[in-house]
Backbone atoms as SQL, in Angstrom:
CREATE TABLE atoms (id INTEGER PRIMARY KEY, chain TEXT, resi INTEGER, resn TEXT, atom TEXT, x REAL, y REAL, z REAL);
INSERT INTO atoms VALUES
  (1, 'A', 1, 'MET', 'N', 105.522, 218.361, 26.261),
  (2, 'A', 1, 'MET', 'CA', 106.459, 218.974, 27.185),
  (3, 'A', 1, 'MET', 'C', 105.676, 219.737, 28.241),
  (4, 'A', 2, 'VAL', 'N', 106.068, 219.574, 29.472),
  (5, 'A', 2, 'VAL', 'CA', 105.421, 220.241, 30.585),
  (6, 'A', 2, 'VAL', 'C', 105.927, 221.678, 30.646),
  (7, 'A', 3, 'THR', 'N', 104.995, 222.633, 30.788),
  (8, 'A', 3, 'THR', 'CA', 105.420, 224.024, 30.872),
  (9, 'A', 3, 'THR', 'C', 106.152, 224.263, 32.189),
  (10, 'A', 4, 'SER', 'N', 106.946, 225.294, 32.223),
  (11, 'A', 4, 'SER', 'CA', 107.715, 225.595, 33.436),
  (12, 'A', 4, 'SER', 'C', 106.787, 225.948, 34.595),
  (13, 'A', 5, 'GLN', 'N', 105.636, 226.566, 34.310),
  (14, 'A', 5, 'GLN', 'CA', 104.683, 226.906, 35.373),
  (15, 'A', 5, 'GLN', 'C', 104.085, 225.645, 35.995),
  (16, 'A', 6, 'GLU', 'N', 103.732, 224.674, 35.128),
  (17, 'A', 6, 'GLU', 'CA', 103.185, 223.417, 35.641),
  (18, 'A', 6, 'GLU', 'C', 104.212, 222.691, 36.494),
  (19, 'A', 7, 'ARG', 'N', 105.433, 222.640, 35.998),
  (20, 'A', 7, 'ARG', 'CA', 106.504, 221.963, 36.727),
  (21, 'A', 7, 'ARG', 'C', 106.746, 222.655, 38.068),
  (22, 'A', 8, 'LEU', 'N', 106.768, 223.981, 38.069),
  (23, 'A', 8, 'LEU', 'CA', 107.005, 224.740, 39.295),
  (24, 'A', 8, 'LEU', 'C', 105.902, 224.480, 40.318),
  (25, 'A', 9, 'LYS', 'N', 104.667, 224.458, 39.867),
  (26, 'A', 9, 'LYS', 'CA', 103.533, 224.228, 40.780),
  (27, 'A', 9, 'LYS', 'C', 103.629, 222.841, 41.418),
  (28, 'A', 10, 'ILE', 'N', 103.974, 221.842, 40.606),
  (29, 'A', 10, 'ILE', 'CA', 104.110, 220.480, 41.138),
  (30, 'A', 10, 'ILE', 'C', 105.263, 220.428, 42.148),
  (31, 'A', 11, 'LEU', 'N', 106.378, 221.069, 41.827),
  (32, 'A', 11, 'LEU', 'CA', 107.520, 221.069, 42.737),
  (33, 'A', 11, 'LEU', 'C', 107.224, 221.838, 44.029),
  (34, 'A', 12, 'GLN', 'N', 106.437, 222.899, 43.948),
  (35, 'A', 12, 'GLN', 'CA', 106.041, 223.642, 45.152),
  (36, 'A', 12, 'GLN', 'C', 105.144, 222.784, 46.046),
  (37, 'A', 13, 'MET', 'N', 104.237, 222.034, 45.407),
  (38, 'A', 13, 'MET', 'CA', 103.374, 221.130, 46.181),
  (39, 'A', 13, 'MET', 'C', 104.222, 220.073, 46.889),
  (40, 'A', 14, 'LEU', 'N', 105.259, 219.587, 46.224),
  (41, 'A', 14, 'LEU', 'CA', 106.174, 218.616, 46.818),
  (42, 'A', 14, 'LEU', 'C', 106.931, 219.252, 47.975),
  (43, 'A', 15, 'GLU', 'N', 107.431, 220.458, 47.759),
  (44, 'A', 15, 'GLU', 'CA', 108.205, 221.167, 48.778),
  (45, 'A', 15, 'GLU', 'C', 107.381, 221.424, 50.041),
  (46, 'A', 16, 'HIS', 'N', 106.109, 221.748, 49.872),
  (47, 'A', 16, 'HIS', 'CA', 105.233, 222.049, 51.008),
  (48, 'A', 16, 'HIS', 'C', 104.620, 220.790, 51.631),
  (49, 'A', 17, 'GLY', 'N', 105.006, 219.635, 51.136),
  (50, 'A', 17, 'GLY', 'CA', 104.534, 218.380, 51.715),
  (51, 'A', 17, 'GLY', 'C', 103.110, 218.010, 51.344),
  (52, 'A', 18, 'LYS', 'N', 102.538, 218.673, 50.338),
  (53, 'A', 18, 'LYS', 'CA', 101.160, 218.367, 49.933),
  (54, 'A', 18, 'LYS', 'C', 101.085, 217.077, 49.122),
  (55, 'A', 19, 'ILE', 'N', 102.195, 216.714, 48.484),
  (56, 'A', 19, 'ILE', 'CA', 102.263, 215.472, 47.728),
  (57, 'A', 19, 'ILE', 'C', 103.616, 214.809, 47.986),
  (58, 'A', 20, 'SER', 'N', 103.683, 213.510, 47.739),
  (59, 'A', 20, 'SER', 'CA', 104.948, 212.780, 47.910),
  (60, 'A', 20, 'SER', 'C', 105.776, 212.890, 46.628),
  (61, 'A', 21, 'ALA', 'N', 107.018, 212.412, 46.719),
  (62, 'A', 21, 'ALA', 'CA', 107.891, 212.422, 45.544),
  (63, 'A', 21, 'ALA', 'C', 107.309, 211.530, 44.449),
  (64, 'A', 22, 'GLU', 'N', 106.739, 210.400, 44.835),
  (65, 'A', 22, 'GLU', 'CA', 106.121, 209.504, 43.850),
  (66, 'A', 22, 'GLU', 'C', 104.949, 210.187, 43.148),
  (67, 'A', 23, 'GLU', 'N', 104.122, 210.888, 43.934),
  (68, 'A', 23, 'GLU', 'CA', 102.981, 211.593, 43.346),
  (69, 'A', 23, 'GLU', 'C', 103.445, 212.703, 42.408),
  (70, 'A', 24, 'ALA', 'N', 104.510, 213.389, 42.788),
  (71, 'A', 24, 'ALA', 'CA', 105.053, 214.450, 41.943),
  (72, 'A', 24, 'ALA', 'C', 105.540, 213.866, 40.618),
  (73, 'A', 25, 'ALA', 'N', 106.226, 212.731, 40.684),
  (74, 'A', 25, 'ALA', 'CA', 106.716, 212.086, 39.459),
  (75, 'A', 25, 'ALA', 'C', 105.546, 211.681, 38.566),
  (76, 'A', 26, 'LYS', 'N', 104.488, 211.139, 39.176),
  (77, 'A', 26, 'LYS', 'CA', 103.309, 210.736, 38.404),
  (78, 'A', 26, 'LYS', 'C', 102.627, 211.947, 37.764),
  (79, 'A', 27, 'LEU', 'N', 102.544, 213.046, 38.499),
  (80, 'A', 27, 'LEU', 'CA', 101.932, 214.265, 37.955),
  (81, 'A', 27, 'LEU', 'C', 102.744, 214.823, 36.792),
  (82, 'A', 28, 'LEU', 'N', 104.057, 214.831, 36.939),
  (83, 'A', 28, 'LEU', 'CA', 104.916, 215.330, 35.864),
  (84, 'A', 28, 'LEU', 'C', 104.778, 214.446, 34.619),
  (85, 'A', 29, 'GLU', 'N', 104.728, 213.140, 34.825),
  (86, 'A', 29, 'GLU', 'CA', 104.572, 212.226, 33.691),
  (87, 'A', 29, 'GLU', 'C', 103.206, 212.397, 33.034),
  (88, 'A', 30, 'ALA', 'N', 102.155, 212.532, 33.832),
  (89, 'A', 30, 'ALA', 'CA', 100.810, 212.705, 33.277),
  (90, 'A', 30, 'ALA', 'C', 100.701, 214.009, 32.504),
  (91, 'A', 31, 'ALA', 'N', 101.305, 215.070, 33.025),
  (92, 'A', 31, 'ALA', 'CA', 101.271, 216.363, 32.328),
  (93, 'A', 31, 'ALA', 'C', 102.003, 216.276, 30.996),
  (94, 'A', 32, 'ALA', 'N', 103.128, 215.568, 30.970),
  (95, 'A', 32, 'ALA', 'CA', 103.886, 215.407, 29.726),
  (96, 'A', 32, 'ALA', 'C', 103.082, 214.598, 28.712),
  (97, 'A', 33, 'GLN', 'N', 102.408, 213.547, 29.156),
  (98, 'A', 33, 'GLN', 'CA', 101.587, 212.733, 28.256),
  (99, 'A', 33, 'GLN', 'C', 100.414, 213.539, 27.716),
  (100, 'A', 34, 'HIS', 'N', 99.825, 214.369, 28.564),
  (101, 'A', 34, 'HIS', 'CA', 98.706, 215.209, 28.122),
  (102, 'A', 34, 'HIS', 'C', 99.164, 216.168, 27.031),
  (103, 'A', 35, 'GLU', 'N', 100.323, 216.780, 27.219),
  (104, 'A', 35, 'GLU', 'CA', 100.857, 217.718, 26.225),
  (105, 'A', 35, 'GLU', 'C', 101.134, 216.997, 24.909),
  (106, 'A', 36, 'GLU', 'N', 101.690, 215.793, 24.994),
  (107, 'A', 36, 'GLU', 'CA', 101.987, 215.010, 23.788),
  (108, 'A', 36, 'GLU', 'C', 100.698, 214.641, 23.047),
  (109, 'A', 37, 'SER', 'N', 99.659, 214.253, 23.780),
  (110, 'A', 37, 'SER', 'CA', 98.399, 213.890, 23.126),
  (111, 'A', 37, 'SER', 'C', 97.736, 215.109, 22.493),
  (112, 'A', 38, 'ARG', 'N', 97.926, 216.296, 23.079),
  (113, 'A', 38, 'ARG', 'CA', 97.403, 217.517, 22.463),
  (114, 'A', 38, 'ARG', 'C', 98.113, 217.807, 21.153),
  (115, 'A', 39, 'ALA', 'N', 99.425, 217.566, 21.105),
  (116, 'A', 39, 'ALA', 'CA', 100.193, 217.801, 19.872),
  (117, 'A', 39, 'ALA', 'C', 99.747, 216.843, 18.776),
  (118, 'A', 40, 'VAL', 'N', 99.508, 215.590, 19.115),
  (119, 'A', 40, 'VAL', 'CA', 99.040, 214.616, 18.131),
  (120, 'A', 40, 'VAL', 'C', 97.652, 214.995, 17.638),
  (121, 'A', 41, 'ALA', 'N', 96.786, 215.404, 18.539),
  (122, 'A', 41, 'ALA', 'CA', 95.422, 215.786, 18.163),
  (123, 'A', 41, 'ALA', 'C', 95.418, 216.981, 17.222),
  (124, 'A', 42, 'ALA', 'N', 96.379, 217.869, 17.377),
  (125, 'A', 42, 'ALA', 'CA', 96.430, 219.066, 16.528),
  (126, 'A', 42, 'ALA', 'C', 96.690, 218.729, 15.067),
  (127, 'A', 43, 'THR', 'N', 97.381, 217.608, 14.812),
  (128, 'A', 43, 'THR', 'CA', 97.686, 217.255, 13.429),
  (129, 'A', 43, 'THR', 'C', 96.760, 216.177, 12.884),
  (130, 'A', 44, 'THR', 'N', 95.844, 215.678, 13.707),
  (131, 'A', 44, 'THR', 'CA', 94.915, 214.656, 13.245),
  (132, 'A', 44, 'THR', 'C', 94.039, 215.232, 12.146),
  (133, 'A', 45, 'GLY', 'N', 93.879, 214.459, 11.098),
  (134, 'A', 45, 'GLY', 'CA', 93.035, 214.909, 9.999),
  (135, 'A', 45, 'GLY', 'C', 93.743, 215.801, 9.005),
  (136, 'A', 46, 'ARG', 'N', 95.015, 216.090, 9.218),
  (137, 'A', 46, 'ARG', 'CA', 95.780, 216.934, 8.297),
  (138, 'A', 46, 'ARG', 'C', 96.484, 216.042, 7.294),
  (139, 'A', 47, 'TRP', 'N', 96.602, 216.527, 6.056),
  (140, 'A', 47, 'TRP', 'CA', 97.153, 215.729, 4.966),
  (141, 'A', 47, 'TRP', 'C', 98.210, 216.492, 4.189),
  (142, 'A', 48, 'LEU', 'N', 99.252, 215.788, 3.767),
  (143, 'A', 48, 'LEU', 'CA', 100.201, 216.316, 2.796),
  (144, 'A', 48, 'LEU', 'C', 99.707, 215.820, 1.443),
  (145, 'A', 49, 'CYS', 'N', 99.363, 216.738, 0.555),
  (146, 'A', 49, 'CYS', 'CA', 98.801, 216.400, -0.752),
  (147, 'A', 49, 'CYS', 'C', 99.808, 216.735, -1.853),
  (148, 'A', 50, 'ILE', 'N', 100.111, 215.739, -2.665),
  (149, 'A', 50, 'ILE', 'CA', 101.025, 215.926, -3.794),
  (150, 'A', 50, 'ILE', 'C', 100.256, 215.553, -5.058),
  (151, 'A', 51, 'ARG', 'N', 100.188, 216.501, -5.982),
  (152, 'A', 51, 'ARG', 'CA', 99.439, 216.265, -7.217),
  (153, 'A', 51, 'ARG', 'C', 100.254, 216.751, -8.409),
  (154, 'A', 52, 'VAL', 'N', 100.364, 215.895, -9.414),
  (155, 'A', 52, 'VAL', 'CA', 101.051, 216.240, -10.656),
  (156, 'A', 52, 'VAL', 'C', 100.077, 215.975, -11.794),
  (157, 'A', 53, 'ILE', 'N', 99.862, 217.003, -12.628),
  (158, 'A', 53, 'ILE', 'CA', 98.931, 216.901, -13.754),
  (159, 'A', 53, 'ILE', 'C', 99.700, 217.239, -15.023),
  (160, 'A', 54, 'ASP', 'N', 99.544, 216.405, -16.066),
  (161, 'A', 54, 'ASP', 'CA', 100.258, 216.680, -17.323),
  (162, 'A', 54, 'ASP', 'C', 99.462, 217.659, -18.177),
  (163, 'A', 55, 'MET', 'N', 99.999, 218.010, -19.348),
  (164, 'A', 55, 'MET', 'CA', 99.374, 219.011, -20.217),
  (165, 'A', 55, 'MET', 'C', 97.966, 218.621, -20.657),
  (166, 'A', 56, 'GLY', 'N', 97.684, 217.340, -20.763),
  (167, 'A', 56, 'GLY', 'CA', 96.368, 216.885, -21.191),
  (168, 'A', 56, 'GLY', 'C', 95.382, 216.768, -20.036),
  (169, 'A', 57, 'ASP', 'N', 95.669, 217.412, -18.933),
  (170, 'A', 57, 'ASP', 'CA', 94.850, 217.363, -17.716),
  (171, 'A', 57, 'ASP', 'C', 94.710, 215.954, -17.146),
  (172, 'A', 58, 'LYS', 'N', 95.662, 215.097, -17.455),
  (173, 'A', 58, 'LYS', 'CA', 95.667, 213.754, -16.898),
  (174, 'A', 58, 'LYS', 'C', 96.468, 213.782, -15.594),
  (175, 'A', 59, 'THR', 'N', 95.870, 213.265, -14.526),
  (176, 'A', 59, 'THR', 'CA', 96.555, 213.206, -13.245),
  (177, 'A', 59, 'THR', 'C', 97.607, 212.106, -13.287),
  (178, 'A', 60, 'VAL', 'N', 98.855, 212.500, -13.104),
  (179, 'A', 60, 'VAL', 'CA', 99.971, 211.564, -13.113),
  (180, 'A', 60, 'VAL', 'C', 100.240, 211.060, -11.694),
  (181, 'A', 61, 'VAL', 'N', 100.175, 211.960, -10.727),
  (182, 'A', 61, 'VAL', 'CA', 100.371, 211.622, -9.313),
  (183, 'A', 61, 'VAL', 'C', 99.268, 212.293, -8.515),
  (184, 'A', 62, 'ASN', 'N', 98.634, 211.535, -7.646),
  (185, 'A', 62, 'ASN', 'CA', 97.640, 212.081, -6.728),
  (186, 'A', 62, 'ASN', 'C', 97.827, 211.353, -5.406),
  (187, 'A', 63, 'LEU', 'N', 98.628, 211.935, -4.526),
  (188, 'A', 63, 'LEU', 'CA', 99.015, 211.278, -3.285),
  (189, 'A', 63, 'LEU', 'C', 98.585, 212.113, -2.095),
  (190, 'A', 64, 'ARG', 'N', 97.917, 211.472, -1.167),
  (191, 'A', 64, 'ARG', 'CA', 97.535, 212.120, 0.094),
  (192, 'A', 64, 'ARG', 'C', 98.083, 211.282, 1.234),
  (193, 'A', 65, 'LEU', 'N', 98.962, 211.887, 2.024),
  (194, 'A', 65, 'LEU', 'CA', 99.556, 211.208, 3.171),
  (195, 'A', 65, 'LEU', 'C', 99.107, 211.886, 4.451),
  (196, 'A', 66, 'PRO', 'N', 98.764, 211.119, 5.473),
  (197, 'A', 66, 'PRO', 'CA', 98.520, 211.761, 6.771),
  (198, 'A', 66, 'PRO', 'C', 99.767, 212.556, 7.178),
  (199, 'A', 67, 'LEU', 'N', 99.549, 213.710, 7.736),
  (200, 'A', 67, 'LEU', 'CA', 100.649, 214.619, 8.054),
  (201, 'A', 67, 'LEU', 'C', 101.688, 213.982, 8.968),
  (202, 'A', 68, 'LYS', 'N', 101.273, 213.192, 9.921),
  (203, 'A', 68, 'LYS', 'CA', 102.225, 212.549, 10.832),
  (204, 'A', 68, 'LYS', 'C', 103.133, 211.591, 10.069),
  (205, 'A', 69, 'ILE', 'N', 102.591, 210.863, 9.097),
  (206, 'A', 69, 'ILE', 'CA', 103.421, 209.960, 8.301),
  (207, 'A', 69, 'ILE', 'C', 104.379, 210.765, 7.427),
  (208, 'A', 70, 'ALA', 'N', 103.899, 211.882, 6.896),
  (209, 'A', 70, 'ALA', 'CA', 104.760, 212.736, 6.075),
  (210, 'A', 70, 'ALA', 'C', 105.919, 213.282, 6.904),
  (211, 'A', 71, 'GLU', 'N', 105.647, 213.686, 8.136),
  (212, 'A', 71, 'GLU', 'CA', 106.717, 214.173, 9.017),
  (213, 'A', 71, 'GLU', 'C', 107.754, 213.077, 9.248),
  (214, 'A', 72, 'TRP', 'N', 107.280, 211.868, 9.507),
  (215, 'A', 72, 'TRP', 'CA', 108.172, 210.740, 9.744),
  (216, 'A', 72, 'TRP', 'C', 108.997, 210.438, 8.495),
  (217, 'A', 73, 'ALA', 'N', 108.332, 210.377, 7.336),
  (218, 'A', 73, 'ALA', 'CA', 109.002, 210.023, 6.084),
  (219, 'A', 73, 'ALA', 'C', 110.025, 211.074, 5.665),
  (220, 'A', 74, 'LEU', 'N', 109.807, 212.319, 6.037),
  (221, 'A', 74, 'LEU', 'CA', 110.719, 213.402, 5.666),
  (222, 'A', 74, 'LEU', 'C', 112.139, 213.145, 6.160),
  (223, 'A', 75, 'ARG', 'N', 112.256, 212.432, 7.272),
  (224, 'A', 75, 'ARG', 'CA', 113.585, 212.136, 7.813),
  (225, 'A', 75, 'ARG', 'C', 114.431, 211.299, 6.860),
  (226, 'A', 76, 'PHE', 'N', 113.777, 210.572, 5.940),
  (227, 'A', 76, 'PHE', 'CA', 114.490, 209.649, 5.066),
  (228, 'A', 76, 'PHE', 'C', 114.707, 210.194, 3.657),
  (229, 'A', 77, 'VAL', 'N', 114.210, 211.395, 3.378),
  (230, 'A', 77, 'VAL', 'CA', 114.367, 211.989, 2.047),
  (231, 'A', 77, 'VAL', 'C', 115.670, 212.787, 2.010),
  (232, 'A', 78, 'PRO', 'N', 116.583, 212.432, 1.107),
  (233, 'A', 78, 'PRO', 'CA', 117.821, 213.219, 1.004),
  (234, 'A', 78, 'PRO', 'C', 117.503, 214.677, 0.646),
  (235, 'A', 79, 'GLY', 'N', 118.115, 215.599, 1.354),
  (236, 'A', 79, 'GLY', 'CA', 117.859, 217.022, 1.153),
  (237, 'A', 79, 'GLY', 'C', 118.069, 217.495, -0.264),
  (238, 'A', 80, 'LYS', 'N', 119.006, 216.852, -0.993),
  (239, 'A', 80, 'LYS', 'CA', 119.303, 217.316, -2.354),
  (240, 'A', 80, 'LYS', 'C', 118.092, 217.197, -3.270),
  (241, 'A', 81, 'TYR', 'N', 117.200, 216.229, -3.030),
  (242, 'A', 81, 'TYR', 'CA', 116.019, 216.073, -3.875),
  (243, 'A', 81, 'TYR', 'C', 114.995, 217.167, -3.613),
  (244, 'A', 82, 'LEU', 'N', 114.852, 217.565, -2.370),
  (245, 'A', 82, 'LEU', 'CA', 113.926, 218.651, -2.056),
  (246, 'A', 82, 'LEU', 'C', 114.443, 219.968, -2.611),
  (247, 'A', 83, 'GLU', 'N', 115.743, 220.173, -2.518),
  (248, 'A', 83, 'GLU', 'CA', 116.333, 221.422, -2.994),
  (249, 'A', 83, 'GLU', 'C', 116.175, 221.577, -4.505),
  (250, 'A', 84, 'LEU', 'N', 116.101, 220.462, -5.235),
  (251, 'A', 84, 'LEU', 'CA', 115.854, 220.538, -6.678),
  (252, 'A', 84, 'LEU', 'C', 114.507, 221.188, -6.963),
  (253, 'A', 85, 'GLY', 'N', 113.557, 220.976, -6.079),
  (254, 'A', 85, 'GLY', 'CA', 112.232, 221.574, -6.226),
  (255, 'A', 85, 'GLY', 'C', 112.149, 222.976, -5.648),
  (256, 'A', 86, 'GLY', 'N', 113.250, 223.481, -5.139),
  (257, 'A', 86, 'GLY', 'CA', 113.278, 224.847, -4.635),
  (258, 'A', 86, 'GLY', 'C', 112.848, 224.975, -3.186),
  (259, 'A', 87, 'ILE', 'N', 112.732, 223.858, -2.481),
  (260, 'A', 87, 'ILE', 'CA', 112.350, 223.935, -1.069),
  (261, 'A', 87, 'ILE', 'C', 113.355, 223.131, -0.256),
  (262, 'A', 88, 'GLY', 'N', 113.831, 223.707, 0.812),
  (263, 'A', 88, 'GLY', 'CA', 114.800, 223.020, 1.659),
  (264, 'A', 88, 'GLY', 'C', 114.106, 222.112, 2.654),
  (265, 'A', 89, 'LYS', 'N', 114.840, 221.134, 3.147),
  (266, 'A', 89, 'LYS', 'CA', 114.287, 220.168, 4.097),
  (267, 'A', 89, 'LYS', 'C', 113.805, 220.876, 5.370),
  (268, 'A', 90, 'GLN', 'N', 114.578, 221.846, 5.841),
  (269, 'A', 90, 'GLN', 'CA', 114.186, 222.604, 7.036),
  (270, 'A', 90, 'GLN', 'C', 112.907, 223.395, 6.785),
  (271, 'A', 91, 'ASP', 'N', 112.791, 223.991, 5.589),
  (272, 'A', 91, 'ASP', 'CA', 111.592, 224.764, 5.252),
  (273, 'A', 91, 'ASP', 'C', 110.356, 223.877, 5.255),
  (274, 'A', 92, 'LEU', 'N', 110.486, 222.690, 4.691),
  (275, 'A', 92, 'LEU', 'CA', 109.357, 221.776, 4.625),
  (276, 'A', 92, 'LEU', 'C', 108.970, 221.303, 6.019),
  (277, 'A', 93, 'ALA', 'N', 109.945, 220.971, 6.836),
  (278, 'A', 93, 'ALA', 'CA', 109.663, 220.540, 8.208),
  (279, 'A', 93, 'ALA', 'C', 108.960, 221.647, 8.985),
  (280, 'A', 94, 'GLN', 'N', 109.398, 222.885, 8.792),
  (281, 'A', 94, 'GLN', 'CA', 108.781, 224.021, 9.480),
  (282, 'A', 94, 'GLN', 'C', 107.355, 224.244, 8.987),
  (283, 'A', 95, 'ALA', 'N', 107.122, 224.106, 7.702),
  (284, 'A', 95, 'ALA', 'CA', 105.777, 224.278, 7.149),
  (285, 'A', 95, 'ALA', 'C', 104.829, 223.211, 7.680),
  (286, 'A', 96, 'ILE', 'N', 105.322, 221.990, 7.794),
  (287, 'A', 96, 'ILE', 'CA', 104.493, 220.912, 8.334),
  (288, 'A', 96, 'ILE', 'C', 104.128, 221.208, 9.781),
  (289, 'A', 97, 'GLU', 'N', 105.093, 221.689, 10.546),
  (290, 'A', 97, 'GLU', 'CA', 104.847, 222.021, 11.945),
  (291, 'A', 97, 'GLU', 'C', 103.808, 223.141, 12.072),
  (292, 'A', 98, 'GLN', 'N', 103.935, 224.178, 11.240),
  (293, 'A', 98, 'GLN', 'CA', 103.000, 225.304, 11.286),
  (294, 'A', 98, 'GLN', 'C', 101.603, 224.903, 10.825),
  (295, 'A', 99, 'ALA', 'N', 101.528, 223.923, 9.950),
  (296, 'A', 99, 'ALA', 'CA', 100.236, 223.506, 9.409),
  (297, 'A', 99, 'ALA', 'C', 99.339, 222.879, 10.462),
  (298, 'A', 100, 'ALA', 'N', 99.925, 222.439, 11.555),
  (299, 'A', 100, 'ALA', 'CA', 99.124, 221.836, 12.615),
  (300, 'A', 100, 'ALA', 'C', 98.077, 222.809, 13.145),
  (301, 'A', 101, 'SER', 'N', 98.365, 224.095, 13.100),
  (302, 'A', 101, 'SER', 'CA', 97.422, 225.076, 13.627),
  (303, 'A', 101, 'SER', 'C', 96.840, 225.988, 12.552),
  (304, 'A', 102, 'ALA', 'N', 97.293, 225.838, 11.328),
  (305, 'A', 102, 'ALA', 'CA', 96.828, 226.718, 10.253),
  (306, 'A', 102, 'ALA', 'C', 95.820, 226.001, 9.362),
  (307, 'A', 103, 'GLY', 'N', 95.264, 226.725, 8.442),
  (308, 'A', 103, 'GLY', 'CA', 94.390, 226.129, 7.440),
  (309, 'A', 103, 'GLY', 'C', 95.239, 225.490, 6.360),
  (310, 'A', 104, 'LYS', 'N', 94.840, 225.632, 5.116),
  (311, 'A', 104, 'LYS', 'CA', 95.623, 225.085, 4.016),
  (312, 'A', 104, 'LYS', 'C', 96.935, 225.850, 3.884),
  (313, 'A', 105, 'VAL', 'N', 97.995, 225.099, 3.589),
  (314, 'A', 105, 'VAL', 'CA', 99.305, 225.700, 3.378),
  (315, 'A', 105, 'VAL', 'C', 99.815, 225.223, 2.029),
  (316, 'A', 106, 'GLN', 'N', 100.022, 226.160, 1.103),
  (317, 'A', 106, 'GLN', 'CA', 100.542, 225.841, -0.233),
  (318, 'A', 106, 'GLN', 'C', 102.054, 225.846, -0.161),
  (319, 'A', 107, 'LEU', 'N', 102.687, 224.689, -0.430),
  (320, 'A', 107, 'LEU', 'CA', 104.138, 224.600, -0.372),
  (321, 'A', 107, 'LEU', 'C', 104.769, 224.820, -1.740),
  (322, 'A', 108, 'VAL', 'N', 104.224, 224.167, -2.759),
  (323, 'A', 108, 'VAL', 'CA', 104.770, 224.250, -4.110),
  (324, 'A', 108, 'VAL', 'C', 103.611, 224.344, -5.087),
  (325, 'A', 109, 'ASP', 'N', 103.724, 225.225, -6.069),
  (326, 'A', 109, 'ASP', 'CA', 102.750, 225.331, -7.157),
  (327, 'A', 109, 'ASP', 'C', 103.530, 225.758, -8.397),
  (328, 'A', 110, 'ILE', 'N', 103.921, 224.762, -9.196),
  (329, 'A', 110, 'ILE', 'CA', 104.809, 225.011, -10.331),
  (330, 'A', 110, 'ILE', 'C', 104.154, 224.558, -11.629),
  (331, 'A', 111, 'HIS', 'N', 104.186, 225.428, -12.637),
  (332, 'A', 111, 'HIS', 'CA', 103.774, 225.096, -14.008),
  (333, 'A', 111, 'HIS', 'C', 105.031, 225.210, -14.868),
  (334, 'A', 112, 'ASP', 'N', 105.435, 224.118, -15.499),
  (335, 'A', 112, 'ASP', 'CA', 106.640, 224.201, -16.325),
  (336, 'A', 112, 'ASP', 'C', 106.332, 224.055, -17.815),
  (337, 'A', 113, 'GLY', 'N', 105.069, 224.128, -18.185),
  (338, 'A', 113, 'GLY', 'CA', 104.695, 223.972, -19.589),
  (339, 'A', 113, 'GLY', 'C', 104.326, 222.546, -19.938),
  (340, 'A', 114, 'LYS', 'N', 104.883, 221.593, -19.220),
  (341, 'A', 114, 'LYS', 'CA', 104.584, 220.187, -19.453),
  (342, 'A', 114, 'LYS', 'C', 103.723, 219.603, -18.338),
  (343, 'A', 115, 'GLN', 'N', 103.967, 220.065, -17.136),
  (344, 'A', 115, 'GLN', 'CA', 103.253, 219.525, -15.973),
  (345, 'A', 115, 'GLN', 'C', 102.931, 220.649, -14.988),
  (346, 'A', 116, 'HIS', 'N', 101.933, 220.373, -14.166),
  (347, 'A', 116, 'HIS', 'CA', 101.592, 221.249, -13.064),
  (348, 'A', 116, 'HIS', 'C', 101.808, 220.436, -11.787),
  (349, 'A', 117, 'VAL', 'N', 102.704, 220.897, -10.929),
  (350, 'A', 117, 'VAL', 'CA', 103.014, 220.223, -9.673),
  (351, 'A', 117, 'VAL', 'C', 102.492, 221.073, -8.535),
  (352, 'A', 118, 'ARG', 'N', 101.722, 220.439, -7.681),
  (353, 'A', 118, 'ARG', 'CA', 101.158, 221.146, -6.528),
  (354, 'A', 118, 'ARG', 'C', 101.389, 220.298, -5.288),
  (355, 'A', 119, 'ILE', 'N', 102.009, 220.900, -4.281),
  (356, 'A', 119, 'ILE', 'CA', 102.209, 220.235, -2.981),
  (357, 'A', 119, 'ILE', 'C', 101.614, 221.173, -1.922),
  (358, 'A', 120, 'ALA', 'N', 100.698, 220.626, -1.151),
  (359, 'A', 120, 'ALA', 'CA', 100.018, 221.447, -0.146),
  (360, 'A', 120, 'ALA', 'C', 99.732, 220.617, 1.101),
  (361, 'A', 121, 'ILE', 'N', 99.466, 221.319, 2.173),
  (362, 'A', 121, 'ILE', 'CA', 99.010, 220.681, 3.407),
  (363, 'A', 121, 'ILE', 'C', 97.582, 221.135, 3.625),
  (364, 'A', 122, 'GLU', 'N', 96.709, 220.178, 3.747),
  (365, 'A', 122, 'GLU', 'CA', 95.270, 220.480, 3.906),
  (366, 'A', 122, 'GLU', 'C', 94.743, 219.822, 5.164);
């Protein structure tokens, strides 16, 4: 998304005749693409990690998804399943968004006597 300051500067250049309408449109599009590529770069290398270990220290689930795929897949998970784990769909989406600029984010860490479930963003 182009910031309001960037948009204003481009429109002022258009108003003062320094650039044409076509050039202004190209600048606005290029600025929007630059912002989008910065957002993608911020989440590159980030992972949603889901690990389930049973009482015998045997790993039952060990899943690492690229964060962008996890964000996409979240749209298809019925909210009722997330709420069973004590986390709402909105909370998870917000945590994924915040993880783009943060270090590790622990979402779930549950020991129920039979299994240890850990969901984190790394």
